[in-house]
C-alpha positions as CSV (number, residue, x, y, z in Angstrom):
1,M,0.0,0.0,0.0
2,N,1.4,3.4,-1.0
3,L,1.4,5.6,2.1
4,N,2.3,8.7,0.0
5,S,-0.7,8.7,-2.3
6,P,-3.3,11.2,-1.1
7,F,-6.6,9.5,-0.9
8,S,-9.5,11.9,-0.8
9,K,-12.3,9.9,0.7
10,E,-11.3,7.0,2.9
11,V,-12.1,7.2,6.6
12,L,-12.5,4.9,9.5
13,H,-15.3,4.1,11.9
14,D,-14.2,3.6,15.5
15,P,-13.5,5.7,18.6
16,C,-10.0,4.5,19.1
17,M,-7.3,5.4,21.5
18,H,-3.5,4.6,21.2
19,L,-1.6,3.7,24.3
20,L,1.9,4.0,22.8
21,P,4.1,5.8,23.4
22,P,3.2,6.9,27.0
23,G,5.2,10.2,26.9
24,P,6.1,12.8,24.3
25,P,7.2,10.9,21.1
26,A,10.8,10.9,19.8
27,P,11.3,13.3,16.9
28,Y,11.6,12.2,13.2
29,V,10.7,8.6,13.4
30,K,9.7,7.2,10.0
31,P,6.5,5.2,10.7
32,H,5.8,1.9,8.9
33,M,2.1,2.1,9.1
34,D,1.3,-0.9,7.0
35,N,3.4,-3.1,9.4
36,E,1.8,-1.7,12.5
37,L,-0.4,-3.9,14.5
38,L,-3.6,-2.4,15.8
39,F,-5.4,-3.8,18.8
40,I,-9.0,-2.4,18.9
41,I,-10.9,-2.7,22.2
42,C,-14.7,-2.7,22.0
43,Q,-16.6,-2.3,25.2
44,A,-20.1,-3.9,25.1
45,G,-22.0,-4.3,28.4
46,S,-19.7,-6.0,31.0
47,Q,-17.4,-7.5,28.3
48,S,-14.5,-6.1,26.4
49,F,-13.7,-7.6,22.9
50,I,-10.2,-7.1,21.7
51,Y,-9.5,-7.4,17.9
52,K,-6.2,-7.5,16.1
53,T,-5.6,-6.1,12.7
54,S,-3.2,-4.1,10.5
55,L,-3.3,-2.4,7.1
56,M,-1.8,-5.5,5.5
57,D,-4.8,-7.6,6.4
58,L,-6.4,-6.9,3.1
59,S,-7.9,-9.1,0.4
60,P,-6.0,-9.4,-2.9
61,D,-8.9,-8.0,-4.9
62,L,-9.2,-4.7,-3.2
63,S,-9.4,-1.4,-5.0
64,S,-6.5,1.0,-4.7
65,R,-8.6,3.4,-2.7
66,L,-10.2,1.4,0.0
67,G,-9.3,-1.8,1.8
68,I,-12.0,-4.1,3.2
69,A,-10.8,-7.3,4.8
70,T,-12.8,-10.3,6.1
71,P,-14.7,-9.6,9.4
72,L,-12.5,-9.6,12.5
73,K,-12.8,-12.3,15.1
74,P,-12.0,-11.5,18.8
75,H,-8.4,-11.9,19.7
76,Y,-9.3,-11.8,23.4
77,I,-12.5,-11.5,25.3
78,V,-12.3,-10.0,28.8
79,H,-15.4,-11.1,30.8
80,G,-16.7,-9.1,33.7
81,D,-19.4,-9.5,36.4
82,D,-20.3,-5.8,36.6
83,C,-21.6,-3.3,34.1
84,G,-19.0,-0.6,34.7
85,P,-16.2,0.3,32.3
86,R,-12.8,-1.2,32.1
87,H,-9.6,0.8,31.9
88,F,-6.8,-0.5,29.7
89,F,-3.1,0.4,29.7
90,L,-0.2,-1.1,27.7
91,L,3.2,-1.9,29.3
92,D,5.9,-4.1,27.9
93,S,3.7,-5.7,25.2
94,K,1.2,-6.6,27.8
95,L,-2.3,-5.2,27.8
96,H,-3.8,-4.7,31.3
97,A,-7.5,-4.4,32.1
98,V,-8.6,-2.8,35.3
99,S,-12.2,-2.8,36.6
100,F,-13.6,0.6,37.7
101,L,-14.6,-0.9,41.1
102,K,-13.5,-4.5,41.7
103,D,-10.2,-5.9,42.7
104,G,-8.1,-8.0,40.3
105,M,-6.4,-7.2,36.9
106,D,-6.5,-9.1,33.6
107,V,-3.1,-9.3,32.0
108,L,-2.9,-10.2,28.3
109,N,0.4,-10.9,26.6
110,L,0.1,-9.6,23.0
111,D,3.1,-11.6,21.8
112,T,2.3,-15.1,23.2
113,R,-1.5,-14.6,23.6
114,C,-1.2,-15.9,27.2
115,E,-3.7,-14.5,29.6
116,H,-4.0,-14.5,33.4
117,L,-6.0,-12.8,36.1
118,D,-4.0,-11.3,39.0
119,L,-6.5,-11.7,41.9
120,Q,-4.0,-10.0,44.3
121,A,-4.3,-6.6,42.6
122,R,-6.2,-5.0,45.4
123,R,-7.0,-1.4,46.1
124,P,-8.0,0.6,49.2
125,V,-10.9,2.3,47.3
126,S,-14.4,2.8,48.6
127,P,-17.4,2.0,46.3
128,I,-18.4,5.6,46.3
129,D,-15.0,6.7,44.8
130,P,-14.2,4.2,42.0
131,F,-11.4,4.3,39.5
132,V,-12.5,6.6,36.6
133,M,-9.2,6.7,34.7
134,V,-5.9,4.7,34.4
135,I,-2.9,6.5,33.0
136,Q,0.6,5.3,32.0
137,V,3.0,8.1,32.8
138,G,6.5,7.0,31.8
139,R,7.1,3.8,33.6
140,T,4.5,4.6,36.3
141,T,0.9,3.5,36.2
142,L,-1.6,5.7,37.9
143,A,-5.3,5.4,38.6
144,L,-7.6,8.4,39.4
145,T,-10.9,8.6,41.2
146,E,-13.8,11.0,41.0
147,T,-12.3,13.1,43.7
148,L,-8.9,13.2,41.9
149,Q,-7.3,10.9,44.4
150,V,-4.2,9.3,42.8
151,Y,-3.2,5.7,43.2
152,R,0.1,4.2,42.0
153,K,0.5,0.6,40.9
154,A,3.1,-1.1,43.1
155,F,4.6,-4.6,43.1
156,L,4.2,-6.8,46.2
157,V,6.9,-8.8,47.9
158,C,4.5,-11.6,48.7
159,P,3.2,-13.2,46.6
160,P,6.0,-12.4,44.2
161,G,5.0,-10.6,41.0
162,S,1.6,-9.5,42.3
163,I,0.6,-5.9,42.5
164,S,-1.4,-3.5,44.7
165,W,-2.7,0.0,44.3
166,V,-1.1,2.5,46.8
167,R,-2.6,5.9,47.4
168,C,-0.4,8.9,46.8
169,M,-0.6,11.7,49.4
170,T,-1.5,14.5,47.0
171,D,-1.8,18.3,47.5
172,H,-5.3,19.6,46.4
173,S,-4.9,23.1,47.8
174,N,-4.8,24.7,44.4
175,I,-8.0,23.2,43.1
176,L,-11.6,22.8,44.4
177,D,-12.5,19.9,46.7
178,R,-15.2,18.3,44.6
179,K,-16.1,15.4,42.3
180,V,-15.1,15.6,38.7
181,E,-16.3,14.1,35.4
182,L,-13.2,13.4,33.4
183,S,-13.5,13.4,29.6
184,G,-9.9,12.9,28.6
185,Y,-6.2,13.1,29.5
186,V,-2.8,13.7,28.0
187,V,0.7,12.8,29.2
188,V,3.0,15.8,28.7
189,S,6.2,14.4,30.2
190,D,7.6,11.4,32.0
191,N,6.4,12.9,35.3
192,S,3.3,14.9,34.6
193,F,-0.1,14.8,32.9
194,V,-3.2,16.9,32.3
195,V,-6.9,15.8,32.7
196,C,-10.1,17.5,31.7
197,D,-13.2,18.0,33.8
198,T,-16.4,18.4,31.7
199,L,-18.5,19.7,34.7
200,T,-16.5,22.9,34.9
201,C,-14.8,22.9,31.4
202,S,-11.5,23.0,33.3
203,C,-8.1,21.2,32.9
204,F,-5.9,20.1,35.8
205,H,-2.2,19.5,35.7
206,F,-0.5,16.9,38.1
207,D,3.2,16.7,38.8
208,L,4.4,13.3,40.1
209,D,7.5,14.8,41.8
210,S,5.7,17.4,43.9
211,K,2.4,15.4,44.1
212,K,0.5,18.6,43.5
213,W,-2.6,19.4,41.4
214,H,-2.7,22.8,39.6
215,L,-5.5,24.4,37.6
216,V,-4.5,25.0,33.9
217,M,-5.2,28.6,33.1
218,P,-6.3,30.0,29.7
219,W,-3.4,31.7,28.0
220,A,-3.4,35.3,26.8
221,P,-0.2,37.2,25.9
222,W,0.7,40.4,27.8
223,G,-1.8,43.2,27.1
224,K,-4.8,40.9,26.4
225,Y,-7.7,40.3,28.7
226,L,-7.6,37.4,31.2
227,P,-9.2,35.1,31.9
228,R,-10.4,34.2,28.5
229,D,-13.7,32.4,28.3
230,M,-13.0,28.8,27.4
231,S,-16.3,27.3,28.4
232,R,-17.5,26.7,24.9
233,Y,-14.6,24.4,24.1
234,R,-14.8,20.7,25.0
235,F,-11.1,20.4,25.6
236,L,-9.8,16.8,25.8
237,N,-11.6,13.7,24.6
238,G,-10.2,10.3,25.6
239,K,-6.5,9.7,25.4
240,C,-4.8,12.7,23.7
241,V,-1.3,13.1,22.3
242,F,1.3,15.8,23.2
243,V,3.7,16.6,20.4
244,D,6.1,19.5,20.1
245,G,4.3,21.7,22.6
246,F,0.8,21.0,21.4
247,I,-2.0,18.8,22.7
248,Y,-3.9,17.0,20.0
249,T,-7.5,15.7,20.6
250,C,-10.5,14.6,18.6
251,S,-13.0,17.5,18.3
252,G,-15.7,18.8,16.1
253,K,-15.5,16.3,13.2
254,G,-11.7,16.5,13.1
255,L,-8.8,17.2,15.4
256,A,-8.1,20.2,17.7
257,A,-4.7,21.3,18.9
258,Y,-4.0,23.3,22.0
259,E,-0.6,24.9,22.8
260,L,0.5,24.1,26.3
261,V,2.6,27.0,27.8
262,D,4.7,26.6,30.9
263,E,5.7,30.0,32.2
264,D,6.5,31.3,35.7
265,H,5.8,27.9,37.3
266,C,2.3,28.0,35.9
267,V,0.7,25.9,33.1
268,Y,-1.5,27.6,30.5
269,L,-3.6,26.4,27.6
270,D,-4.1,28.5,24.5
271,I,-7.3,28.6,22.3
272,P,-7.7,25.6,20.0
273,I,-6.5,25.3,16.4
274,F,-9.1,23.2,14.6
275,L,-8.1,20.7,11.9
276,P,-11.3,19.5,10.2
277,L,-11.4,16.2,8.4
278,S,-12.9,17.3,5.1
279,W,-13.5,13.8,3.8
280,E,-16.7,12.0,4.9
281,S,-17.4,15.1,6.9
282,E,-20.9,14.2,7.9
283,N,-19.8,10.8,9.4
284,W,-17.3,12.0,12.0
285,K,-18.6,12.0,15.6
286,T,-16.3,13.4,18.3
287,E,-17.7,11.1,21.0
288,R,-16.9,8.0,19.0
289,M,-13.4,9.0,17.7
290,C,-10.0,8.4,19.1
291,L,-6.5,9.0,17.9
292,D,-2.9,8.0,18.6
293,Y,0.6,9.0,17.6
294,A,1.9,7.1,14.5
295,G,5.3,8.8,14.0
296,K,6.9,11.7,12.0
297,D,7.7,12.0,8.4
298,V,11.5,11.8,8.2
299,N,11.7,14.3,5.4
300,S,9.2,17.0,6.2
301,G,8.8,16.5,9.9
302,A,5.0,16.4,9.6
303,I,3.2,14.6,12.4
304,L,1.3,11.4,11.6
305,F,-1.7,10.2,13.7
306,W,-4.0,7.2,13.6
307,V,-7.7,8.1,13.9
308,V,-10.3,5.4,14.5
309,Q,-14.0,5.6,14.7
310,G,-16.7,2.9,15.2
311,L,-20.2,2.9,13.8
312,Q,-22.9,0.3,14.2
313,I,-24.6,-0.5,10.9
314,K,-28.3,-0.6,11.9
315,H,-29.5,-2.4,8.8
316,R,-26.8,-5.2,9.0
317,D,-27.2,-7.6,11.8
318,H,-24.1,-8.8,13.8
319,H,-21.7,-6.3,12.2
320,N,-20.1,-3.1,13.3
321,T,-17.8,-1.1,11.0
322,L,-14.4,0.3,12.0
323,W,-12.8,3.1,10.0
324,I,-9.1,3.3,10.4
325,T,-7.3,6.2,8.9
326,A,-3.9,7.9,9.0
327,V,-3.6,11.7,8.8
328,E,-0.6,14.0,8.4
329,V,-0.4,17.3,10.2
330,E,1.9,20.0,8.8
331,T,3.6,22.3,11.3
332,E,5.6,25.5,11.5
333,K,7.9,26.7,14.3
334,T,6.6,29.4,16.7
335,P,8.6,32.0,18.6
336,R,8.4,29.7,21.7
337,K,10.1,26.9,19.6
338,S,6.9,24.8,19.6
339,M,5.6,23.4,16.3
340,K,2.2,25.0,15.4
341,P,-0.1,22.9,13.2
342,V,-1.1,24.7,10.0
343,G,-2.8,22.0,8.0
344,I,-4.0,18.4,7.9
345,R,-3.9,15.8,5.0
346,H,-5.4,12.4,4.6
347,V,-2.8,9.7,4.0
348,V,-4.4,6.2,4.0
349,S,-7.5,4.4,5.2
350,A,-8.9,1.0,5.7
351,T,-12.3,-0.4,6.7
352,R,-12.8,-3.4,9.1
353,L,-16.0,-5.3,9.9
354,I,-16.5,-6.8,13.3
355,D,-18.1,-10.2,13.2
356,Q,-19.8,-10.0,16.5
357,E,-20.1,-12.9,18.9
358,E,-23.6,-14.0,20.0
359,T,-22.9,-12.3,23.3
360,I,-22.9,-8.9,21.8
361,D,-25.2,-9.5,18.8
362,Q,-27.9,-7.3,20.3
363,K,-25.6,-4.8,22.1
364,E,-24.2,-1.7,20.5
365,V,-20.6,-1.2,21.1
366,I,-20.4,1.5,23.8
367,S,-16.8,2.6,23.2
368,T,-13.7,1.7,21.3
369,R,-10.1,2.2,22.0
370,C,-7.0,1.2,20.0
371,C,-3.3,0.5,20.8
372,A,-0.6,0.0,18.2
373,L,2.6,-2.0,18.1
374,S,5.2,-1.8,15.4
375,F,7.3,-4.8,14.4
């Protein structure tokens, strides 16, 4: 498949979210997208169905513009006895699934397909403050609750290899003491991340070294009015990506980029730069989209992302459609040495059908996430 040919109308159907890399990506890595494995996680009821695919999984009689492979079969099925969401994170080629409320952790080896349940993965969390988000920050795995309590995954001495969740003593003095409704997050360094609260349209920055939460302020240069009204922006959706000073997220039938400014020991967020996906413009739905970092073009330095969206086909029983596409974002250097996005271009797309199991025949996929592994 020619990754340099600009296709004008291929898109993908699936809210996806990449889990690699956990921190800011290394510069100028030439991506091999057609060799990249995608693990797509579909949540339906109390079960999570994990599908494996790549752009090379195509039938030989495909047209040059669109690839449609045979329906995907589940690579794994994670069963649950509750109806809450599961939180997935990727570490050392192992996909971990954490319940929002119950003890235990499913560990799936993506290389060997071995699976086991760590029943010793316990947490000192009350039922009224469950895990609402799990984040991989560098080599540290953190879980957040509705009151922005932070728990760190720690290994136990006995039994060997088992883990527990240990609460971090955090400083909340700079933010309000209240419950939040988190819509997304982004890792901005090996020791810090930002989350978004939809109830107040606010973002919060957490530093692992100081264990402090800080409110992310709207940015305005000297001489302009502060604070700037940011309530009309949705901010972060799902797992977002931080590249060259900008946060990228799915928003408004495309992508949005926010510059993150660190000045005078404070963190600021600039107004968004919108990058609409002009192809299939009526089919993109922010709440069902996800993206992940795919690399950089070694020649131009343009940033490449995977974007995935899922859509249930109402008139076709037992099938959901996944749209998988790669986009290229052109950038230019700013006075602050960050790389400002100035345009977006479609690179390549593929469509996948999910051949649903009987257990989810009558259930619409609630959410979809995606993680990619290169080989």
